[in-house]
Steps between C-alpha positions, in 0.01 A plus 500: 500500500471258207504790252806655664681166501427453129617855430832440677560181300418672170732787593786255561423322174515829307838615637805273486685709760248390765589135425876552484761334725879529520627141496820296506865577564506718188213712637299447183173685454222248444133561432271232645229378265297362790317745723568473876238307696440773758419801278314680778507420872228603745560575868198573721584759767140608560459297820814639661475796735626764442519442124747785442772326699435177312532682167829662603633162613392332175662771288821470704511124441463544124758781493764287674437172317762468223439371150652176374654621175548152357153363578275806491250635466659845512156663489240437770144616567360477853151597611452594867138498621470773764119493523223329300485802268862624524811339353862595436662378179876471541706470182859396563773456240877470479669806349693272263181446292291816556533872562258770611357560153445126467299493821286790376421294189442187712247683720323652198471169315404307812208739559384467138536120501307476829212714373484314168503159672225609738282606207589198287650704214844525339734765645620597150850599618777578249763233433788570738868532413690219674803537727720279278430734205611794712816317612584418139459869405717606792772247415520598133465879524802720575505866602853638430399869512313451826795310646730791415258746661491317833875443510538874446257575783706284734844636409731618776477422868155368585314653795435284806168551680612589852173474691498585874429139596481336844738212423792434266428277201544132594730270306206277417173677425180349634278707264252536788298816462199695614260759364362830624185617320346844499214653303582808293223758560294584192572872552876439488466277193303776324780750575762257365301466178463875464875548552576228245280665236657839566851357455416287195560176690308185579392427857760222507783742415401740778464222758830341389674838536360542852624154601844552346541840670398347832779242454750771394426694816485202736828351369668843456609415144468678166521179293292185533338214308134403531360188339184542295297200382401501132258272317751342258219402260575693182398219268177430318240351734698590812191638674349147494805331653530333840865457594792664675590781261540799729857606573675797657673794341747702712401867501793721598401813688739790548396806695647848548404638838459855364241405234126531545268201517358594158850493348576163656163362387565602138838329511363177647216512243757491217694219669183294544396556137841378381464201730161414350651517149770250601294268719526182289861420589478231772627596844643148543724554195604843628621378840682207334669718238884481520515877558288458814680198648752704701242730658458455874181454697142490379425701189147568629410514870173688473201485264215737419183372335151624417229237451170567332301178540184691412152430627410177676380244242132437437391149600139394444289524817790617718625823652879500456766704681880498498682406821865593564718208607782546756845375400765300686791521256664759279798502261601862563596723791207730427213488251239769454186380326201718426177322404222695333150352523179685415652851523659417836862424578671281759866546582679176594854517632676161509818473706769243574493370855870414463570873505 
């Protein structure tokens, strides 16, 4: 416990984003020099029976407890003791200071810092790029060609995702959401990979095409927009950065009902490749562009994402496994997230309870 607590504190010292708050009427971004007192909290659930219910209740409490943006911290580490030799480590952060790639780096470094502290040696981690350096790069770098590309993609009447929902969209959204999870059988995943190789595509392209076609069919439309998260870290040292850098790019899918799946897949492959080449232009600037101001409704109502968090981190003396966390809120009507861990895949479908 002492080693883990020291590792959490060193992690927060290394990365300014984990010590950042949004303060004052001007919403200024401030980095706190002083580390928070808590660092790591410990909750003992091992004496409660049954422990599973206690864990679910504890996770629900943490999921619903909001952050104080002006006071922080906006990154928290909580250890839940389920049994004398079994613990859950819950890492919680506000999306304003971290993204998924950041959390992957946080988990990796935390494991290395823990192991090094336990053995009394230096972790020897590379010097990280800081969030303020990234923000400075973003503020001073312009992408006129990429801007022109996206404005061209969004010319004409924009498609509206007409999902067969249970309720009409409320005037005020609650952002309450839920998640359905399902394992993708290894045999099916192998067939997807074989198809992708045969068509000269990545697994992501094939899975994206399947999701987009499902939406085309379900909404009875030949034109739609799907949001795709991109890393947004095309600067030197970006792989060592903890911060909120990920943003969305709007992939426009058009289908002809008389074409084969292979033909559609090749078309969506080219669209995705062009999207990758123009991924640096910030989505926030796109939706605030004067040419987009008169457009009605939400530009993106659905998102498709593929996560590859990799293998569970090695921590000295411990057996470590990933655990999927249920969600209570979502920003979109429908989000399809595929997570690949150790040659297995979990499909997570997040949905808006408003709809």
